[in-house]
TORTI-735156 format. One record per atom (N, C-alpha, C): x, y, z; atom name. Coordinates in Angstrom, 1 decimal. Layout:
BEGIN
        X        Y        Z   atome
        X        Y        Z      CA
...
# end
This chain:
BEGIN
        X        Y        Z   atome
     -6.2    -14.0     88.4       N
     -6.3    -13.5     87.1      CA
     -6.6    -14.8     86.0       C
     -5.5    -15.7     86.2       N
     -5.6    -16.9     85.3      CA
     -6.3    -18.0     86.0       C
     -7.0    -17.8     87.2       N
     -7.4    -18.9     87.9      CA
     -8.7    -19.3     87.5       C
     -9.0    -20.6     87.4       N
    -10.4    -20.9     86.9      CA
    -11.7    -20.7     87.9       C
    -12.7    -20.3     87.4       N
    -13.8    -19.9     88.3      CA
    -14.9    -21.3     88.3       C
    -15.1    -21.6     89.6       N
    -16.0    -22.6     89.9      CA
    -17.2    -22.3     89.9       C
    -18.2    -23.0     89.7       N
    -19.5    -22.7     90.0      CA
    -19.9    -22.6     91.4       C
    -20.9    -21.9     91.9       N
    -21.0    -21.8     93.2      CA
    -21.7    -23.1     93.7       C
    -22.6    -23.6     93.0       N
    -23.3    -24.9     93.5      CA
    -23.0    -25.9     92.4       C
    -22.1    -26.8     92.6       N
    -22.2    -27.6     91.5      CA
    -23.1    -28.8     91.4       C
    -23.6    -29.1     90.2       N
    -24.6    -30.3     90.1      CA
    -24.0    -31.5     90.4       C
    -24.7    -32.5     91.1       N
    -23.9    -33.8     90.9      CA
    -24.2    -34.5     89.9       C
    -23.1    -35.5     89.7       N
    -23.2    -36.1     88.5      CA
    -24.4    -37.0     88.5       C
    -25.0    -37.4     87.1       N
    -26.2    -38.1     87.2      CA
    -26.1    -39.6     87.6       C
    -27.1    -39.9     88.2       N
    -27.0    -41.5     88.7      CA
    -27.8    -42.4     87.8       C
    -26.9    -43.3     87.4       N
    -27.7    -44.3     86.5      CA
    -27.9    -45.7     87.1       C
    -29.0    -46.1     87.1       N
    -29.5    -47.1     87.9      CA
    -28.8    -48.5     87.2       C
    -28.4    -49.1     88.1       N
    -27.5    -50.7     87.6      CA
    -28.8    -51.7     87.3       C
    -28.9    -52.2     86.4       N
    -29.8    -53.3     85.9      CA
    -29.3    -54.5     85.5       C
    -29.7    -55.4     86.1       N
    -29.1    -56.8     85.8      CA
    -29.8    -57.5     84.8       C
    -29.2    -58.0     83.6       N
    -29.7    -58.7     82.8      CA
    -30.6    -60.1     83.2       C
    -31.7    -60.0     82.6       N
    -32.4    -61.3     83.0      CA
    -31.6    -62.5     82.5       C
    -31.4    -62.7     81.1       N
    -31.0    -63.8     80.6      CA
    -29.4    -63.4     79.9       C
    -28.5    -64.3     80.0       N
    -27.3    -64.1     79.1      CA
    -27.8    -64.5     77.7       C
    -27.7    -63.8     76.7       N
    -28.0    -64.0     75.3      CA
    -27.2    -65.3     74.9       C
    -27.9    -66.4     74.0       N
    -27.2    -67.5     73.9      CA
    -26.3    -67.4     72.6       C
    -25.2    -67.9     72.8       N
    -24.3    -67.8     71.9      CA
    -24.4    -68.6     70.7       C
    -24.3    -68.3     69.5       N
    -24.2    -69.2     68.3      CA
    -23.1    -70.1     67.9       C
    -23.6    -71.3     67.9       N
    -22.1    -72.1     67.6      CA
    -21.5    -71.3     66.3       C
    -20.1    -71.4     66.1       N
    -19.4    -71.2     65.0      CA
    -19.6    -72.1     63.9       C
    -19.9    -71.8     62.7       N
    -20.2    -72.7     61.6      CA
    -18.9    -73.8     61.5       C
    -18.9    -74.8     61.2       N
    -17.8    -75.8     61.0      CA
    -17.5    -75.6     59.4       C
    -16.1    -75.4     59.3       N
    -15.7    -75.2     57.7      CA
    -14.7    -76.3     57.5       C
    -15.2    -77.1     56.8       N
    -14.2    -78.2     56.4      CA
    -13.3    -77.9     55.0       C
    -12.1    -78.1     54.9       N
    -11.5    -77.9     53.6      CA
    -10.9    -79.3     53.3       C
    -11.2    -79.8     52.3       N
    -10.7    -81.0     51.8      CA
     -9.1    -80.9     51.0       C
     -8.6    -81.9     51.1       N
     -7.3    -81.9     50.4      CA
     -7.3    -81.6     49.1       C
     -8.4    -82.1     48.4       N
     -8.8    -81.8     47.0      CA
     -8.6    -80.4     46.8       C
     -9.5    -79.6     47.5       N
     -9.6    -78.2     47.5      CA
     -8.1    -77.4     47.3       C
     -7.5    -77.9     48.4       N
     -6.2    -77.2     48.6      CA
     -5.2    -77.5     47.7       C
     -5.4    -78.9     46.9       N
     -4.5    -79.1     45.8      CA
     -5.0    -78.3     44.6       C
     -6.1    -78.2     44.4       N
     -6.4    -77.3     43.3      CA
     -6.3    -75.9     43.3       C
     -6.3    -75.4     44.6       N
     -5.9    -73.9     44.9      CA
     -4.2    -73.9     44.5       C
     -3.6    -74.8     45.0       N
     -1.9    -74.8     44.8      CA
     -1.6    -74.8     43.3       C
     -2.2    -75.9     42.5       N
     -2.1    -76.2     41.4      CA
     -2.6    -74.9     40.4       C
     -3.7    -74.3     40.7       N
     -3.9    -73.0     40.2      CA
     -3.1    -71.9     40.3       C
     -2.6    -71.7     41.7       N
     -1.6    -70.6     41.8      CA
     -0.4    -71.0     40.9       C
      0.2    -72.3     41.0       N
      1.3    -72.7     40.1      CA
      1.1    -72.1     38.8       C
     -0.1    -72.6     38.0       N
     -0.2    -72.4     36.6      CA
     -0.3    -70.7     36.5       C
     -1.0    -70.0     37.4       N
     -1.1    -68.6     37.1      CA
      0.2    -68.0     37.2       C
      1.0    -68.4     38.0       N
      2.6    -67.9     38.3      CA
      3.2    -68.0     37.1       C
      3.1    -69.3     36.4       N
      3.7    -69.8     35.3      CA
      3.4    -69.0     34.0       C
      2.2    -68.5     33.8       N
      1.7    -67.8     32.9      CA
      2.4    -66.3     32.9       C
      1.9    -65.9     34.1       N
      2.5    -64.6     34.3      CA
      4.1    -64.5     34.2       C
      4.9    -65.5     34.4       N
      6.3    -65.4     34.0      CA
      6.6    -65.4     32.6       C
      5.6    -66.2     32.0       N
      5.7    -66.4     30.5      CA
      5.3    -65.1     29.6       C
      4.4    -64.4     30.3       N
      4.3    -63.0     29.7      CA
      5.3    -62.2     29.9       C
      5.8    -62.2     31.0       N
      7.0    -61.4     31.3      CA
      8.0    -61.4     30.5       C
      8.4    -62.7     30.1       N
      9.5    -63.1     29.5      CA
      9.2    -62.7     27.9       C
      7.9    -62.8     27.5       N
      7.6    -62.5     26.1      CA
      7.9    -61.2     26.0       C
      7.2    -60.3     26.9       N
      7.5    -58.7     26.9      CA
      9.0    -58.2     26.8       C
      9.6    -58.8     27.6       N
     11.1    -58.4     27.5      CA
     11.6    -58.7     26.3       C
     11.5    -60.0     25.7       N
     11.9    -60.4     24.2      CA
     11.4    -59.4     23.2       C
     10.2    -59.1     23.1       N
      9.6    -58.2     22.4      CA
     10.4    -56.8     22.3       C
     10.4    -56.5     23.6       N
     11.2    -55.0     23.9      CA
     12.6    -55.1     23.3       C
     13.4    -56.0     23.6       N
     14.8    -56.4     23.1      CA
     14.9    -56.3     21.5       C
     14.0    -57.2     21.1       N
     14.1    -57.1     19.5      CA
     13.5    -55.8     19.0       C
     12.8    -55.0     19.6       N
     12.4    -53.8     19.0      CA
     13.5    -52.7     19.1       C
     14.4    -52.8     20.3       N
     15.5    -51.9     20.2      CA
     16.6    -52.5     19.2       C
     16.8    -53.8     19.0       N
     17.7    -54.1     18.1      CA
     17.3    -53.8     16.8       C
     15.9    -53.9     16.3       N
     15.5    -53.6     15.1      CA
     15.7    -51.9     14.7       C
     15.4    -51.2     15.9       N
     15.4    -49.8     15.8      CA
     16.9    -49.3     15.5       C
     17.9    -49.9     16.1       N
     19.1    -49.8     16.0      CA
     19.6    -50.1     14.5       C
     19.3    -51.5     14.1       N
     19.5    -51.8     12.7      CA
     19.0    -50.8     11.6       C
     17.7    -50.3     11.7       N
     17.1    -49.4     10.7      CA
     17.8    -48.0     10.8       C
     18.2    -47.6     12.0       N
     18.9    -46.4     12.2      CA
     20.2    -46.3     11.5       C
     20.9    -47.6     11.5       N
     22.2    -47.7     10.8      CA
     22.1    -47.7      9.4       C
     21.0    -48.4      8.9       N
     20.6    -48.4      7.5      CA
     20.4    -46.9      7.1       C
     19.7    -46.1      7.6       N
     19.3    -44.6      7.2      CA
     20.6    -43.9      7.2       C
     21.5    -44.3      8.0       N
     22.9    -43.4      8.2      CA
     23.7    -43.6      7.0       C
     23.8    -44.9      6.6       N
     24.5    -45.2      5.4      CA
     24.2    -44.5      4.0       C
     22.8    -44.4      4.0       N
     22.3    -43.7      2.8      CA
     22.8    -42.5      2.4       C
# end
């Protein structure tokens, strides 16, 4: 009942002829990349400068936020006293 039904005459698998490549394709040499110490130093200095600028912006944003909260609380106290 649940057994698979096989075909009466199975077809043989297709035969692929084996072909030998005439020549092995020539490999291109990898390009030589030379990095000078000046370039490495420039990248490092640029990274340090950008990191310092990002930290300065973050500190400025935090100080502005703190100043805004302080001013808001001072103004709220003034309005309550009147």
